[in-house]
gemmi code that builds the backbone of each chain (N, CA, C; Angstrom):
import gemmi

chains = {
    "A": [
        ("UNK", (10.933, 3.552, -15.096), (10.179, 3.461, -13.860), (9.196, 2.292, -13.928)),
        ("UNK", (8.921, 1.702, -12.787), (8.042, 0.547, -12.757), (6.587, 0.990, -12.785)),
        ("UNK", (5.700, 0.068, -13.194), (4.266, 0.335, -13.183), (3.512, -0.973, -13.009)),
        ("UNK", (2.277, -0.861, -12.560), (1.415, -2.015, -12.332), (0.037, -1.713, -12.894)),
        ("UNK", (-0.523, -2.684, -13.579), (-1.880, -2.549, -14.118), (-2.752, -3.653, -13.563)),
        ("UNK", (-3.845, -3.253, -12.963), (-4.878, -4.190, -12.556), (-6.097, -3.874, -13.416)),
        ("UNK", (-6.366, -4.679, -14.415), (-7.372, -4.299, -15.413), (-8.806, -4.323, -14.918)),
        ("UNK", (-9.068, -5.026, -13.844), (-10.434, -5.141, -13.332), (-10.618, -4.232, -12.127)),
        ("UNK", (-11.546, -3.269, -12.238), (-11.822, -2.377, -11.120), (-12.673, -3.097, -10.077)),
        ("UNK", (-13.694, -3.819, -10.560), (-14.575, -4.587, -9.681), (-14.713, -6.001, -10.220)),
        ("UNK", (-14.804, -6.948, -9.306), (-15.113, -8.331, -9.655), (-16.108, -8.859, -8.639)),
        ("UNK", (-17.146, -9.538, -9.140), (-18.119, -10.179, -8.248), (-18.017, -11.681, -8.423)),
        ("UNK", (-17.882, -12.373, -7.309), (-17.733, -13.827, -7.318), (-18.725, -14.415, -6.329)),
        ("UNK", (-19.304, -15.523, -6.678), (-20.198, -16.215, -5.756), (-19.385, -16.907, -4.671)),
        ("UNK", (-19.926, -16.926, -3.474), (-19.242, -17.608, -2.382), (-19.034, -19.076, -2.733)),
        ("UNK", (-17.820, -19.560, -2.528), (-17.488, -20.931, -2.872), (-16.883, -21.094, -4.250)),
        ("UNK", (-17.021, -20.093, -5.091), (-16.448, -20.153, -6.434), (-14.965, -19.791, -6.380)),
        ("UNK", (-14.279, -20.102, -7.480), (-12.859, -19.774, -7.563), (-12.677, -18.314, -7.975)),
        ("UNK", (-11.480, -17.813, -7.684), (-11.184, -16.402, -7.926), (-9.837, -16.267, -8.617)),
        ("UNK", (-9.774, -15.352, -9.576), (-8.489, -14.956, -10.126), (-8.499, -13.456, -10.354)),
        ("UNK", (-7.561, -12.764, -9.749), (-7.387, -11.324, -9.929), (-6.132, -11.098, -10.758)),
        ("UNK", (-6.275, -10.278, -11.786), (-5.184, -10.090, -12.723), (-4.267, -8.933, -12.342)),
        ("UNK", (-3.008, -9.114, -12.658), (-2.006, -8.079, -12.412), (-0.927, -8.186, -13.466)),
        ("UNK", (-0.638, -7.086, -14.126), (0.478, -7.013, -15.066), (1.433, -5.913, -14.603)),
        ("UNK", (2.703, -6.166, -14.727), (3.684, -5.212, -14.248), (4.641, -4.839, -15.357)),
        ("UNK", (5.328, -3.744, -15.131), (6.404, -3.321, -16.007), (7.582, -2.937, -15.141)),
        ("UNK", (8.705, -3.624, -15.378), (9.906, -3.327, -14.608), (11.087, -3.856, -15.377)),
        ("UNK", (12.148, -3.106, -15.435), (13.272, -3.444, -16.296), (14.142, -4.583, -15.801)),
        ("UNK", (14.102, -4.872, -14.515), (14.956, -5.910, -13.961), (14.086, -7.002, -13.347)),
        ("UNK", (14.706, -7.885, -12.601), (13.927, -8.922, -11.931), (12.999, -8.273, -10.908)),
        ("UNK", (11.715, -8.512, -11.037), (10.773, -7.808, -10.150), (10.622, -8.478, -8.793)),
        ("UNK", (10.369, -7.655, -7.809), (9.848, -8.138, -6.541), (8.368, -7.792, -6.572)),
        ("UNK", (7.512, -8.776, -6.379), (6.079, -8.585, -6.569), (5.308, -8.928, -5.310)),
        ("UNK", (4.220, -8.203, -5.098), (3.457, -8.347, -3.867), (1.963, -8.252, -4.162)),
        ("UNK", (1.172, -8.902, -3.307), (-0.259, -8.692, -3.254), (-0.636, -8.299, -1.831)),
        ("UNK", (-1.458, -7.233, -1.763), (-1.973, -6.747, -0.488), (-3.493, -6.764, -0.527)),
        ("UNK", (-4.099, -6.849, 0.661), (-5.541, -6.766, 0.788), (-5.871, -5.646, 1.766)),
        ("UNK", (-6.959, -4.931, 1.461), (-7.391, -3.825, 2.317), (-8.886, -3.919, 2.578)),
        ("UNK", (-9.252, -4.037, 3.836), (-10.651, -3.960, 4.227), (-11.018, -2.488, 4.391)),
        ("UNK", (-12.299, -2.155, 4.286), (-12.710, -0.738, 4.336), (-12.199, -0.026, 5.586)),
        ("UNK", (-11.591, 1.134, 5.370), (-11.113, 1.953, 6.477), (-9.893, 1.426, 7.195)),
        ("UNK", (-9.258, 0.407, 6.624), (-8.098, -0.210, 7.280), (-6.835, -0.007, 6.460)),
        ("UNK", (-5.705, -0.347, 7.077), (-4.453, -0.346, 6.343), (-4.374, -1.557, 5.431)),
        ("UNK", (-3.232, -1.736, 4.794), (-3.049, -2.845, 3.865), (-2.327, -3.995, 4.555)),
        ("UNK", (-2.758, -5.199, 4.249), (-2.146, -6.397, 4.812), (-1.489, -7.184, 3.692)),
        ("UNK", (-0.262, -7.609, 3.910), (0.462, -8.377, 2.913), (-0.091, -9.796, 2.814)),
        ("UNK", (-0.484, -10.194, 1.600), (-0.976, -11.550, 1.364), (0.154, -12.500, 0.985)),
        ("UNK", (1.002, -12.053, 0.069), (2.101, -12.882, -0.384), (3.090, -12.037, -1.177)),
        ("UNK", (4.257, -12.621, -1.421), (5.285, -11.913, -2.168), (6.108, -12.892, -2.982)),
        ("UNK", (6.696, -12.372, -4.043), (7.588, -13.163, -4.879), (8.823, -12.345, -5.179)),
        ("UNK", (10.008, -12.975, -5.037), (11.200, -12.312, -5.550), (12.194, -13.276, -6.171)),
        ("UNK", (12.011, -14.571, -6.001), (12.871, -15.526, -6.687), (12.339, -16.916, -6.429)),
        ("UNK", (12.897, -17.898, -7.142), (12.550, -19.279, -6.859), (11.266, -19.722, -7.527)),
        ("UNK", (10.549, -20.574, -6.842), (9.315, -21.153, -7.363), (8.355, -20.057, -7.804)),
        ("UNK", (7.841, -20.193, -9.004), (6.975, -19.135, -9.544), (5.566, -19.187, -8.985)),
        ("UNK", (5.212, -20.242, -8.295), (3.910, -20.322, -7.632), (4.132, -20.060, -6.150)),
        ("UNK", (3.527, -19.005, -5.670), (3.768, -18.542, -4.306), (2.507, -18.724, -3.471)),
        ("UNK", (2.684, -19.284, -2.300), (1.556, -19.451, -1.383), (1.545, -18.305, -0.376)),
        ("UNK", (0.339, -17.861, -0.031), (0.223, -16.786, 0.929), (-0.729, -17.132, 2.060)),
        ("UNK", (-1.127, -16.097, 2.756), (-2.053, -16.294, 3.861), (-3.484, -16.379, 3.352)),
        ("UNK", (-4.370, -16.862, 4.197), (-5.810, -16.927, 3.911), (-6.123, -17.775, 2.693)),
        ("UNK", (-5.277, -18.700, 2.336), (-5.551, -19.613, 1.236), (-5.286, -19.059, -0.153)),
        ("UNK", (-4.647, -17.900, -0.244), (-4.341, -17.293, -1.536), (-3.021, -17.813, -2.096)),
        ("UNK", (-2.918, -17.805, -3.415), (-1.686, -18.110, -4.098), (-1.568, -17.192, -5.312)),
        ("UNK", (-0.359, -17.043, -5.814), (-0.141, -16.231, -7.012), (0.930, -16.895, -7.849)),
        ("UNK", (0.823, -16.713, -9.154), (1.778, -17.298, -10.074), (2.490, -16.212, -10.859)),
        ("UNK", (3.798, -16.233, -10.821), (4.622, -15.287, -11.572), (4.893, -15.876, -12.957)),
        ("UNK", (4.562, -15.119, -13.988), (4.829, -15.531, -15.365), (5.630, -14.419, -16.036)),
        ("UNK", (6.919, -14.656, -16.137), (7.803, -13.624, -16.692), (7.451, -13.305, -18.141)),
        ("UNK", (7.118, -14.333, -18.918), (6.837, -14.128, -20.350), (5.612, -13.244, -20.561)),
        ("UNK", (4.715, -13.258, -19.602), (3.495, -12.455, -19.719), (3.527, -11.225, -18.823)),
        ("UNK", (4.615, -11.029, -18.090), (4.721, -9.927, -17.133), (3.498, -9.888, -16.224)),
        ("UNK", (3.124, -11.056, -15.732), (1.918, -11.131, -14.914), (2.201, -11.772, -13.567)),
        ("UNK", (1.333, -11.447, -12.633), (1.426, -12.000, -11.275), (-0.018, -12.069, -10.762)),
        ("UNK", (-0.768, -13.035, -11.250), (-2.192, -13.137, -10.931), (-2.419, -13.833, -9.596)),
        ("UNK", (-3.396, -13.334, -8.888), (-3.759, -13.863, -7.573), (-4.928, -14.823, -7.713)),
        ("UNK", (-4.870, -15.954, -7.005), (-5.929, -16.950, -7.125), (-6.335, -17.475, -5.751)),
        ("UNK", (-7.569, -17.945, -5.718), (-8.055, -18.659, -4.541), (-9.082, -19.665, -5.025)),
        ("UNK", (-8.993, -20.920, -4.624), (-9.887, -21.953, -5.168), (-11.334, -21.815, -4.712)),
        ("UNK", (-11.561, -21.276, -3.513), (-12.926, -21.175, -3.008), (-13.033, -19.909, -2.146)),
        ("UNK", (-13.825, -18.974, -2.628), (-13.921, -17.666, -1.972), (-14.919, -17.708, -0.822)),
        ("UNK", (-14.562, -17.043, 0.246), (-15.430, -16.912, 1.416), (-15.945, -15.479, 1.485)),
        ("UNK", (-17.091, -15.284, 2.132), (-17.662, -13.938, 2.200), (-16.675, -12.944, 2.835)),
        ("UNK", (-15.844, -13.433, 3.742), (-14.898, -12.549, 4.421), (-13.760, -12.087, 3.514)),
        ("UNK", (-13.669, -12.646, 2.303), (-12.644, -12.206, 1.359), (-13.022, -10.913, 0.646)),
        ("UNK", (-14.259, -10.470, 0.813), (-14.680, -9.218, 0.182), (-13.820, -8.074, 0.705)),
        ("UNK", (-13.123, -7.404, -0.207), (-12.162, -6.370, 0.162), (-11.570, -5.814, -1.132)),
        ("UNK", (-10.630, -4.897, -0.985), (-9.917, -4.400, -2.156), (-8.520, -5.012, -2.164)),
        ("UNK", (-8.074, -5.402, -3.348), (-6.803, -6.092, -3.496), (-5.870, -5.269, -4.376)),
        ("UNK", (-4.649, -5.155, -3.903), (-3.659, -4.356, -4.610), (-2.448, -5.210, -4.956)),
        ("UNK", (-2.026, -5.094, -6.201), (-0.786, -5.688, -6.655), (0.280, -4.605, -6.634)),
        ("UNK", (1.524, -4.971, -6.337), (2.585, -3.974, -6.266), (3.896, -4.567, -6.763)),
        ("UNK", (4.730, -3.697, -7.314), (6.066, -4.093, -7.765), (7.076, -3.195, -7.075)),
        ("UNK", (8.170, -3.787, -6.649), (9.192, -3.035, -5.930), (10.279, -2.550, -6.870)),
        ("UNK", (10.511, -1.250, -6.840), (11.639, -0.687, -7.544), (12.855, -0.711, -6.658)),
        ("UNK", (13.787, 0.187, -6.906), (15.014, 0.191, -6.118), (14.736, 0.478, -4.652)),
        ("UNK", (13.826, 1.413, -4.392), (13.602, 1.782, -2.993), (12.139, 1.973, -2.632)),
        ("UNK", (11.242, 1.903, -3.585), (9.832, 2.132, -3.276), (8.950, 1.119, -3.985)),
        ("UNK", (7.757, 0.950, -3.434), (6.741, 0.099, -4.046), (5.812, 0.930, -4.911)),
        ("UNK", (5.478, 0.395, -6.069), (4.461, 1.019, -6.915), (3.258, 0.095, -6.944)),
        ("UNK", (2.091, 0.690, -6.662), (0.865, -0.093, -6.563), (-0.005, 0.077, -7.798)),
        ("UNK", (-0.776, -0.972, -8.084), (-1.854, -0.823, -9.041), (-3.007, -0.074, -8.398)),
        ("UNK", (-4.033, 0.214, -9.178), (-5.163, 0.983, -8.666), (-6.146, 0.148, -7.873)),
        ("UNK", (-5.925, -1.147, -7.832), (-6.732, -2.001, -6.991), (-7.903, -2.635, -7.709)),
        ("UNK", (-8.318, -3.797, -7.198), (-9.521, -4.485, -7.654), (-10.408, -4.735, -6.456)),
        ("UNK", (-11.641, -4.254, -6.559), (-12.602, -4.463, -5.473), (-13.305, -5.794, -5.691)),
        ("UNK", (-13.199, -6.675, -4.718), (-13.848, -7.984, -4.789), (-15.147, -7.961, -3.999)),
        ("UNK", (-16.221, -8.282, -4.691), (-17.523, -8.420, -4.057), (-17.881, -9.890, -4.057)),
        ("UNK", (-18.407, -10.401, -2.956), (-18.761, -11.806, -2.841), (-20.269, -11.906, -2.671)),
        ("UNK", (-20.897, -12.599, -3.591), (-22.347, -12.752, -3.527), (-22.706, -14.092, -2.873)),
        ("UNK", (-23.818, -14.124, -2.151), (-24.195, -15.369, -1.449), (-24.662, -16.457, -2.402)),
    ],
    "B": [
        ("UNK", (8.585, -8.125, 18.496), (8.109, -7.997, 17.121), (7.920, -6.523, 16.773)),
        ("UNK", (7.900, -6.272, 15.479), (7.786, -4.890, 15.036), (6.333, -4.454, 14.956)),
        ("UNK", (6.088, -3.220, 15.351), (4.747, -2.657, 15.241), (4.847, -1.243, 14.696)),
        ("UNK", (3.778, -0.813, 14.070), (3.714, 0.536, 13.530), (2.463, 1.206, 14.054)),
        ("UNK", (2.617, 2.423, 14.507), (1.505, 3.177, 15.075), (1.306, 4.452, 14.264)),
        ("UNK", (0.054, 4.726, 13.983), (-0.264, 5.906, 13.191), (-1.457, 6.582, 13.842)),
        ("UNK", (-1.381, 7.885, 14.009), (-2.497, 8.619, 14.596), (-2.537, 10.057, 14.115)),
        ("UNK", (-3.755, 10.688, 14.181), (-4.995, 10.088, 14.677), (-5.640, 9.192, 13.622)),
        ("UNK", (-6.680, 8.488, 13.980), (-7.377, 7.616, 13.042), (-8.261, 8.428, 12.098)),
        ("UNK", (-8.885, 9.450, 12.617), (-9.709, 10.336, 11.789), (-9.441, 11.774, 12.191)),
        ("UNK", (-9.620, 12.651, 11.199), (-9.342, 14.063, 11.444), (-10.179, 14.894, 10.498)),
        ("UNK", (-10.866, 15.887, 11.049), (-11.610, 16.840, 10.238), (-11.010, 18.211, 10.500)),
        ("UNK", (-10.521, 18.830, 9.429), (-9.811, 20.099, 9.568), (-10.380, 21.119, 8.579)),
        ("UNK", (-10.446, 22.390, 8.973), (-10.897, 23.414, 8.031), (-9.802, 23.766, 7.040)),
        ("UNK", (-10.242, 24.227, 5.876), (-9.301, 24.725, 4.865), (-8.426, 25.816, 5.467)),
        ("UNK", (-7.137, 25.751, 5.173), (-6.209, 26.763, 5.654), (-5.590, 26.459, 7.001)),
        ("UNK", (-6.037, 25.409, 7.650), (-5.465, 25.044, 8.951), (-4.224, 24.171, 8.754)),
        ("UNK", (-3.369, 24.085, 9.785), (-2.174, 23.232, 9.661), (-2.509, 21.764, 9.905)),
        ("UNK", (-1.550, 20.913, 9.540), (-1.726, 19.473, 9.696), (-0.463, 18.844, 10.251)),
        ("UNK", (-0.642, 17.886, 11.125), (0.484, 17.080, 11.581), (-0.009, 15.667, 11.847)),
        ("UNK", (0.481, 14.726, 11.060), (0.182, 13.311, 11.245), (1.468, 12.621, 11.649)),
        ("UNK", (1.358, 11.744, 12.636), (2.564, 11.116, 13.157), (2.527, 9.600, 12.978)),
        ("UNK", (3.687, 9.063, 12.743), (3.844, 7.629, 12.554), (5.104, 7.198, 13.300)),
        ("UNK", (4.988, 6.141, 14.088), (6.167, 5.614, 14.770), (6.233, 4.107, 14.594)),
        ("UNK", (7.445, 3.609, 14.542), (7.697, 2.183, 14.385), (8.457, 1.700, 15.603)),
        ("UNK", (8.098, 0.521, 16.087), (8.789, -0.075, 17.232), (9.354, -1.431, 16.852)),
        ("UNK", (10.445, -1.799, 17.504), (10.988, -3.134, 17.329), (11.952, -3.296, 16.183)),
        ("UNK", (12.386, -2.196, 15.582), (13.375, -2.261, 14.527), (14.197, -0.981, 14.549)),
        ("UNK", (15.299, -0.984, 13.844), (16.108, 0.226, 13.780), (16.424, 0.542, 12.328)),
        ("UNK", (16.547, 1.829, 12.053), (16.844, 2.345, 10.723), (15.900, 1.799, 9.649)),
        ("UNK", (14.604, 1.838, 9.909), (13.671, 1.366, 8.880), (13.555, 2.374, 7.744)),
        ("UNK", (13.154, 1.894, 6.576), (12.699, 2.790, 5.521), (11.251, 3.161, 5.863)),
        ("UNK", (10.922, 4.430, 5.735), (9.587, 4.902, 6.107), (8.921, 5.588, 4.924)),
        ("UNK", (7.609, 5.455, 4.851), (6.868, 5.935, 3.692), (5.560, 6.580, 4.124)),
        ("UNK", (5.145, 7.609, 3.362), (3.797, 8.148, 3.451), (3.124, 7.977, 2.102)),
        ("UNK", (1.937, 7.354, 2.137), (1.106, 7.202, 0.952), (-0.228, 7.919, 1.186)),
        ("UNK", (-0.826, 8.354, 0.105), (-2.195, 8.869, 0.163), (-3.067, 8.022, -0.768)),
        ("UNK", (-4.238, 7.755, -0.300), (-5.174, 6.937, -1.069), (-6.445, 7.737, -1.288)),
        ("UNK", (-6.751, 8.004, -2.534), (-7.991, 8.672, -2.886), (-8.855, 7.680, -3.655)),
        ("UNK", (-10.144, 7.844, -3.568), (-11.076, 6.896, -4.176), (-10.780, 6.735, -5.659)),
        ("UNK", (-10.617, 5.484, -6.074), (-10.414, 5.195, -7.487), (-9.043, 5.523, -8.031)),
        ("UNK", (-8.133, 5.951, -7.149), (-6.814, 6.356, -7.642), (-5.687, 5.520, -7.070)),
        ("UNK", (-6.024, 4.496, -6.337), (-4.972, 3.649, -5.784), (-4.156, 4.376, -4.740)),
        ("UNK", (-2.933, 3.915, -4.547), (-2.052, 4.494, -3.539), (-0.979, 5.336, -4.212)),
        ("UNK", (-0.875, 6.559, -3.759), (0.098, 7.488, -4.300), (1.201, 7.717, -3.271)),
        ("UNK", (2.435, 7.412, -3.657), (3.562, 7.650, -2.764), (3.816, 9.140, -2.659)),
        ("UNK", (3.849, 9.634, -1.423), (4.091, 11.055, -1.188), (5.554, 11.309, -0.816)),
        ("UNK", (6.027, 10.599, 0.191), (7.385, 10.798, 0.686), (7.956, 9.470, 1.144)),
        ("UNK", (9.279, 9.356, 1.085), (9.931, 8.247, 1.731), (11.251, 8.694, 2.323)),
        ("UNK", (11.701, 7.908, 3.304), (12.909, 8.273, 4.033), (13.708, 7.018, 4.334)),
        ("UNK", (15.002, 7.082, 4.041), (15.880, 5.940, 4.315), (16.741, 6.188, 5.549)),
        ("UNK", (16.583, 7.363, 6.180), (17.347, 7.649, 7.382), (16.928, 8.976, 7.985)),
        ("UNK", (17.405, 9.250, 9.190), (17.066, 10.499, 9.874), (17.441, 11.687, 9.006)),
        ("UNK", (16.475, 12.590, 8.851), (16.722, 13.807, 8.091), (16.768, 13.627, 6.596)),
        ("UNK", (16.611, 12.407, 6.115), (16.648, 12.147, 4.670), (15.223, 11.932, 4.166)),
        ("UNK", (14.736, 12.883, 3.379), (13.374, 12.826, 2.881), (13.397, 12.963, 1.364)),
        ("UNK", (12.694, 12.049, 0.704), (12.524, 12.149, -0.741), (11.055, 12.405, -1.033)),
        ("UNK", (10.805, 13.405, -1.863), (9.444, 13.762, -2.215), (9.134, 13.232, -3.606)),
        ("UNK", (8.021, 12.542, -3.722), (7.644, 11.969, -5.004), (6.700, 12.858, -5.792)),
        ("UNK", (5.920, 13.640, -5.097), (4.898, 14.443, -5.759), (4.921, 15.853, -5.182)),
        ("UNK", (5.162, 16.877, -6.000), (5.139, 18.249, -5.485), (3.733, 18.639, -5.068)),
        ("UNK", (3.577, 19.182, -3.886), (2.247, 19.451, -3.381), (2.332, 20.306, -2.128)),
        ("UNK", (1.215, 20.357, -1.458), (1.054, 21.210, -0.296), (1.525, 20.552, 0.989)),
        ("UNK", (2.215, 19.450, 0.907), (2.586, 18.692, 2.085), (4.104, 18.619, 2.219)),
        ("UNK", (4.553, 18.324, 3.431), (5.967, 18.100, 3.693), (6.098, 16.964, 4.687)),
        ("UNK", (7.280, 16.413, 4.783), (7.525, 15.319, 5.718), (8.836, 15.568, 6.444)),
        ("UNK", (8.911, 15.013, 7.643), (10.140, 15.119, 8.424), (10.372, 13.824, 9.179)),
        ("UNK", (11.629, 13.572, 9.475), (12.004, 12.383, 10.240), (12.970, 12.832, 11.334)),
        ("UNK", (12.410, 13.311, 12.422), (13.263, 13.850, 13.486), (13.983, 12.778, 14.300)),
        ("UNK", (13.435, 11.584, 14.319), (14.072, 10.470, 15.020), (14.052, 9.243, 14.115)),
        ("UNK", (14.850, 8.248, 14.476), (15.024, 7.088, 13.617), (13.716, 6.403, 13.265)),
        ("UNK", (12.795, 6.330, 14.207), (11.573, 5.564, 13.987), (10.327, 6.440, 14.022)),
        ("UNK", (10.491, 7.702, 13.701), (9.372, 8.637, 13.706), (9.306, 9.361, 12.377)),
        ("UNK", (8.125, 9.385, 11.807), (7.927, 10.008, 10.499), (6.687, 10.880, 10.589)),
        ("UNK", (6.811, 12.152, 10.234), (5.725, 13.106, 10.412), (5.353, 13.715, 9.071)),
        ("UNK", (4.065, 13.781, 8.825), (3.532, 14.424, 7.624), (2.863, 15.723, 8.035)),
        ("UNK", (3.207, 16.809, 7.352), (2.731, 18.126, 7.771), (2.240, 18.949, 6.604)),
        ("UNK", (1.450, 19.945, 6.975), (1.066, 20.979, 6.030), (0.888, 22.276, 6.800)),
        ("UNK", (1.242, 23.383, 6.185), (1.040, 24.673, 6.836), (-0.387, 25.170, 6.631)),
        ("UNK", (-0.934, 24.884, 5.442), (-2.299, 25.325, 5.131), (-2.979, 24.262, 4.281)),
        ("UNK", (-3.951, 23.612, 4.837), (-4.635, 22.542, 4.126), (-5.541, 23.066, 3.015)),
        ("UNK", (-5.598, 22.269, 1.955), (-6.510, 22.523, 0.841), (-7.596, 21.447, 0.833)),
        ("UNK", (-8.711, 21.745, 0.176), (-9.760, 20.734, 0.056), (-9.218, 19.464, -0.601)),
        ("UNK", (-8.319, 19.641, -1.544), (-7.778, 18.501, -2.287), (-6.845, 17.630, -1.440)),
        ("UNK", (-6.537, 18.056, -0.230), (-5.701, 17.241, 0.653), (-6.506, 16.151, 1.364)),
        ("UNK", (-7.814, 16.191, 1.222), (-8.641, 15.142, 1.832), (-8.262, 13.784, 1.263)),
        ("UNK", (-8.294, 12.773, 2.122), (-7.966, 11.422, 1.669), (-7.602, 10.539, 2.835)),
        ("UNK", (-7.160, 9.367, 2.501), (-6.757, 8.375, 3.498), (-5.245, 8.279, 3.430)),
        ("UNK", (-4.584, 8.602, 4.540), (-3.131, 8.658, 4.580), (-2.598, 7.434, 5.306)),
        ("UNK", (-1.647, 6.803, 4.662), (-1.081, 5.576, 5.201), (0.416, 5.720, 5.383)),
        ("UNK", (0.878, 5.324, 6.544), (2.307, 5.252, 6.822), (2.726, 3.794, 6.688)),
        ("UNK", (3.947, 3.562, 6.254), (4.451, 2.199, 6.115), (5.945, 2.179, 6.398)),
        ("UNK", (6.426, 0.977, 6.726), (7.859, 0.823, 6.912), (8.328, -0.465, 6.239)),
        ("UNK", (9.613, -0.509, 5.932), (10.216, -1.721, 5.401), (11.660, -1.781, 5.835)),
        ("UNK", (12.189, -3.003, 5.849), (13.616, -3.181, 6.147), (14.429, -3.125, 4.872)),
        ("UNK", (13.904, -3.723, 3.836), (14.622, -3.749, 2.563), (13.628, -3.965, 1.445)),
        ("UNK", (14.124, -4.012, 0.245), (13.273, -4.080, -0.936), (12.454, -5.361, -0.982)),
        ("UNK", (13.051, -6.461, -0.554), (12.378, -7.733, -0.735), (11.340, -8.084, 0.305)),
        ("UNK", (11.347, -7.381, 1.400), (10.461, -7.752, 2.491), (9.057, -7.230, 2.371)),
        ("UNK", (8.835, -6.303, 1.492), (7.518, -5.690, 1.430), (7.350, -4.654, 2.516)),
        ("UNK", (6.239, -4.009, 2.497), (5.948, -2.961, 3.455), (4.961, -3.471, 4.496)),
        ("UNK", (5.085, -2.909, 5.693), (4.068, -3.087, 6.721), (3.394, -1.744, 6.922)),
        ("UNK", (2.074, -1.745, 6.823), (1.321, -0.501, 6.864), (0.704, -0.247, 8.227)),
        ("UNK", (0.578, 1.038, 8.545), (-0.221, 1.446, 9.683), (-1.698, 1.362, 9.335)),
        ("UNK", (-2.535, 1.690, 10.304), (-3.976, 1.550, 10.117), (-4.600, 2.746, 9.413)),
        ("UNK", (-3.834, 3.784, 9.161), (-4.303, 4.886, 8.341), (-4.971, 6.011, 9.109)),
        ("UNK", (-4.989, 7.191, 8.471), (-5.688, 8.374, 8.990), (-6.626, 8.882, 7.908)),
        ("UNK", (-7.898, 8.972, 8.251), (-8.882, 9.541, 7.326), (-8.938, 11.035, 7.566)),
        ("UNK", (-8.447, 11.813, 6.604), (-8.445, 13.276, 6.714), (-9.532, 13.855, 5.828)),
        ("UNK", (-10.379, 14.657, 6.435), (-11.401, 15.380, 5.687), (-11.172, 16.865, 5.898)),
        ("UNK", (-10.946, 17.559, 4.803), (-10.751, 19.007, 4.865), (-12.066, 19.671, 4.458)),
        ("UNK", (-12.579, 20.547, 5.343), (-13.899, 21.137, 5.094), (-13.814, 22.659, 4.956)),
    ],
}
model = gemmi.Model(1)
for chain_id, residues in chains.items():
    chain = gemmi.Chain(chain_id)
    for i, (resn, *xyz) in enumerate(residues, 1):
        res = gemmi.Residue()
        res.name, res.seqid = resn, gemmi.SeqId(i, " ")
        for name, pos in zip(("N", "CA", "C"), xyz):
            atom = gemmi.Atom()
            atom.name, atom.element = name, gemmi.Element(name[0])
            atom.pos, atom.b_iso = gemmi.Position(*pos), 0.0
            res.add_atom(atom)
        chain.add_residue(res)
    model.add_chain(chain)
structure = gemmi.Structure()
structure.add_model(model)
structure.setup_entities()
């Protein structure tokens, strides 16, 4: 069965600073990988996805993620964080028919 | 374009009362449908998924059930709510494995 680990429960970043959120996955075959963002009290919005091809994936809102098979990682990055990026971020891996999510990383943005 | 509707947005129910949460998808046919529950600090827990009418897979044994009476309708139910059923319930749909899920806006359920 697949699994996802997001080792950081909370991260605080200064506005304008760069961001990297970590994600490690476990899956026996070629993974389909996703990053979602959730604002308080809202559903989840898809930021980006990877399932083949270029290992650096561009998403919405200026986010990107890099797939590293050797490290079983799919870290999310943004070069300059805005206050509106404060939210919870979830990494997910797709199995045969369902998505498995990590427990999420809460991003706090300080002025 | 495809849209997903989930209601109600918030719900406060007494212990022992029944529950019915509804989710509908528009603009697609034969979607895969999912119910997730989100509790603080526990991420998203898959409760049920369905790949077709009348086909329900349960991931976690519990006090809840799901039904899919129509192609684009997915219902989450309980006969008697427990305090532990409180949480944020999310419905989602997908076309296939690679496309990712599209989520509804969620239902905040508080059992008192």
